[in-house]
VMD Tcl script that draws the C-alpha trace (Angstrom):
set ca {
  {146.46 86.44 100.98}
  {142.73 87.31 101.00}
  {140.33 85.59 103.34}
  {138.32 82.90 101.62}
  {134.90 81.78 102.74}
  {134.66 78.15 103.72}
  {132.28 76.01 101.72}
  {131.15 74.33 104.94}
  {128.81 77.20 105.81}
  {125.96 77.95 103.45}
  {123.29 80.60 103.08}
  {120.88 78.18 104.72}
  {122.76 77.99 108.04}
  {124.50 81.38 108.20}
  {121.84 82.49 110.72}
  {122.38 79.53 113.06}
  {124.32 81.48 115.64}
  {121.48 84.00 115.90}
  {119.15 81.30 117.20}
  {121.67 80.24 119.85}
  {122.22 83.73 121.21}
  {118.58 84.74 121.01}
  {117.78 81.71 123.15}
  {120.50 82.55 125.70}
  {119.22 86.10 126.00}
  {115.59 84.98 126.23}
  {116.39 82.85 129.31}
  {118.85 85.49 130.56}
  {121.84 83.13 130.42}
  {124.16 86.13 130.23}
  {126.66 85.34 132.96}
  {129.45 86.95 130.92}
  {127.91 90.45 131.12}
  {129.80 93.05 133.17}
  {127.89 95.82 134.96}
  {130.91 98.14 134.83}
  {133.45 99.06 132.15}
  {135.74 96.21 131.18}
  {139.14 96.62 132.91}
  {141.08 95.64 129.78}
  {139.34 98.35 127.77}
  {139.95 100.92 130.50}
  {143.65 99.95 130.50}
  {144.10 100.14 126.74}
  {141.53 102.80 125.86}
  {144.32 105.17 124.78}
  {145.22 102.80 121.94}
  {141.77 103.34 120.44}
  {141.34 107.05 121.07}
  {144.83 108.58 121.01}
  {146.20 107.79 117.57}
  {147.35 110.19 114.86}
  {143.86 111.64 114.49}
  {143.30 112.20 118.19}
  {141.74 115.61 117.57}
  {138.76 113.89 115.95}
  {136.06 111.84 117.56}
  {136.04 108.21 116.47}
  {133.41 105.92 115.06}
  {133.35 102.91 117.38}
  {132.06 99.46 116.50}
  {130.85 96.93 119.07}
  {130.18 93.64 117.21}
  {127.68 91.28 118.84}
  {127.34 93.99 121.46}
  {124.73 92.65 123.85}
  {124.04 95.38 126.42}
  {127.69 96.38 126.74}
  {127.98 99.36 129.11}
  {131.10 100.62 127.31}
  {128.89 101.73 124.42}
  {127.21 104.27 126.71}
  {130.56 105.53 128.00}
  {131.99 106.25 124.52}
  {128.73 107.84 123.39}
  {128.70 110.13 126.43}
  {132.30 111.17 125.75}
  {131.36 112.38 122.28}
  {132.19 109.47 119.99}
  {129.86 107.87 117.46}
  {128.94 104.34 118.50}
  {127.55 101.47 116.42}
  {126.55 98.19 118.00}
  {125.40 95.08 116.16}
  {123.13 92.65 118.01}
  {120.46 90.06 117.26}
  {118.53 89.64 120.53}
  {115.55 91.82 121.43}
  {116.23 91.41 125.16}
  {119.82 92.67 124.89}
  {118.80 95.81 123.02}
  {115.80 96.50 125.24}
  {117.92 96.07 128.36}
  {120.63 98.39 127.11}
  {118.29 101.31 126.51}
  {116.00 100.74 129.49}
  {118.69 100.11 132.14}
  {120.69 103.11 130.98}
  {117.55 105.25 130.62}
  {118.51 106.34 127.10}
  {115.79 107.79 124.89}
  {115.76 106.37 121.40}
  {113.69 105.58 118.35}
  {113.57 102.47 116.18}
  {112.89 101.96 112.51}
  {113.52 99.51 109.69}
  {116.66 100.15 107.66}
  {116.06 101.45 104.14}
  {119.50 100.18 103.13}
  {119.79 96.76 104.74}
  {117.37 93.88 104.41}
  {116.12 92.37 107.68}
  {117.71 95.10 109.78}
  {116.04 97.17 112.47}
  {117.88 100.23 113.76}
  {117.67 101.56 117.32}
  {119.03 105.10 117.48}
  {119.49 107.82 120.09}
  {117.90 111.22 119.49}
  {121.27 112.76 118.58}
  {121.93 109.88 116.14}
  {125.39 109.28 117.63}
  {124.58 105.87 119.10}
  {122.78 103.19 117.18}
  {122.35 99.45 117.44}
  {121.71 97.47 114.27}
  {119.58 94.40 114.88}
  {120.92 92.13 112.17}
  {123.36 89.32 111.38}
  {126.92 90.64 111.66}
  {128.24 87.76 109.54}
  {126.39 89.02 106.47}
  {126.43 92.75 107.23}
  {127.11 94.55 103.95}
  {126.47 98.26 104.35}
  {127.77 100.78 101.80}
  {127.24 103.53 104.39}
  {129.50 101.77 106.90}
  {132.11 100.44 104.49}
  {135.63 101.53 105.50}
  {134.30 103.97 108.13}
  {135.04 102.21 111.45}
  {137.93 103.86 113.29}
  {137.91 101.81 116.50}
  {136.63 98.39 117.54}
  {136.13 96.90 120.97}
  {135.60 93.18 120.42}
  {135.06 91.71 123.87}
  {134.90 87.98 123.22}
  {132.43 88.21 120.33}
  {134.79 86.62 117.82}
  {135.05 83.58 120.09}
  {131.33 82.97 120.49}
  {130.89 81.49 117.02}
  {132.25 78.50 115.11}
  {135.36 78.57 112.94}
  {133.33 78.72 109.72}
  {131.38 81.67 111.14}
  {134.62 83.33 112.27}
  {135.79 83.35 108.64}
  {132.68 85.33 107.67}
  {133.05 87.54 110.74}
  {136.64 88.52 109.86}
  {135.63 89.12 106.26}
  {132.84 91.47 107.37}
  {135.25 93.30 109.66}
  {137.76 93.73 106.86}
  {135.22 95.66 104.78}
  {134.05 97.87 107.65}
  {137.43 99.09 108.95}
  {138.68 102.57 108.06}
  {142.22 102.99 106.69}
  {143.65 104.03 110.08}
  {141.71 101.63 112.32}
  {142.65 100.51 115.83}
  {140.99 97.26 116.93}
  {141.17 95.68 120.38}
  {140.33 91.99 120.06}
  {139.77 90.10 123.31}
  {139.48 86.31 123.16}
  {139.31 83.54 125.74}
  {141.81 80.72 126.11}
  {141.09 77.55 128.07}
  {141.29 73.78 127.78}
  {138.70 73.08 125.11}
  {138.70 69.41 126.04}
  {136.88 70.50 129.19}
  {134.39 72.85 127.57}
  {133.30 72.73 123.94}
  {131.63 76.15 123.80}
  {130.25 78.59 123.12}
  {132.33 80.53 123.92}
  {135.25 78.82 122.18}
  {138.91 78.91 123.07}
  {140.78 81.01 120.49}
  {144.49 80.44 119.93}
  {147.03 83.00 118.73}
  {147.41 80.85 115.62}
  {143.69 81.27 114.87}
  {143.88 85.04 115.24}
  {146.89 85.23 112.92}
  {145.24 82.92 110.41}
  {142.03 84.94 110.06}
  {143.33 88.48 110.57}
  {146.97 88.30 109.49}
  {146.28 88.99 105.81}
  {145.06 92.53 106.50}
  {146.16 93.37 110.06}
  {149.31 93.90 112.05}
  {148.75 91.89 115.22}
  {150.30 92.78 118.58}
  {149.60 90.56 121.57}
  {149.19 92.88 124.56}
  {148.55 90.50 127.45}
  {147.04 87.21 128.55}
  {145.73 87.05 132.11}
  {143.17 85.35 134.31}
  {140.62 88.13 134.90}
  {139.15 89.02 138.26}
  {135.73 88.21 136.81}
  {136.78 84.69 135.76}
  {133.91 83.23 137.78}
  {131.43 84.79 135.36}
  {132.80 82.55 132.62}
  {132.95 79.56 134.95}
  {129.31 80.09 135.92}
  {128.34 79.94 132.25}
  {130.56 76.88 131.69}
  {129.24 75.30 134.90}
  {132.73 74.24 135.94}
  {135.80 75.78 137.55}
  {138.29 75.60 134.70}
  {141.05 78.15 134.22}
  {140.08 80.82 131.71}
  {142.42 83.51 130.42}
  {141.50 86.68 128.58}
  {143.99 87.42 125.82}
  {143.90 90.80 124.12}
  {145.43 91.83 120.80}
  {145.82 95.20 119.12}
  {145.06 94.99 115.40}
  {146.07 97.79 113.05}
  {146.32 98.22 109.30}
  {148.92 96.01 107.67}
  {151.44 98.13 105.78}
}
mol new
graphics top color blue
foreach p $ca { graphics top sphere $p radius 0.5 }
foreach p [lrange $ca 0 end-1] q [lrange $ca 1 end] { graphics top cylinder $p $q radius 0.2 }
display resetview
């Protein structure tokens, strides 16, 4: 069954989440950021890179990427990397902290999109709204996705749009690691939001096979608790999504 867009989100408020995350980045409320590679991605990296086409380099997508250090790692190992981000501070930090030379320019294809691109053109960050990203050049080209909590930083209505965007970007033989948080949402209302297995199946099950890989309390759980300003139990749950046959 195809994903349908909820009528409760309109063109007028589809950019709401951008304002929230731009504000968090502007005051540097980025307690969730990891300075090193994410241990879950290190553990399951082979699921993204060693599939049937393992002789080819992959095109990686990092939705709502922030200044994710894993982008640099995949770029340096020869893959093509595309991040999507809205906040100036996140993009500036990524390139300046990692000392990566780049250029920036307005997209000729996408309205209200600025592109930040390395000199070799193998790493680029699109500064735009992922929920409405509609790029003919990217359509059905994404081989691998590392989605570290991004899906859970937006409301349910926005998640519907998010999944719909992802559906149109994924290549036929995609491998998608989706990491979400699970906690008692009576104690913290978000963002980030607690994402159940039922929610993942509901929004991705029409076009993805979904395999739950693990659900654990991470060593960096205090980063989430610092953002939430309370010591509640938080689990990271990771799923492998592949094309539904």
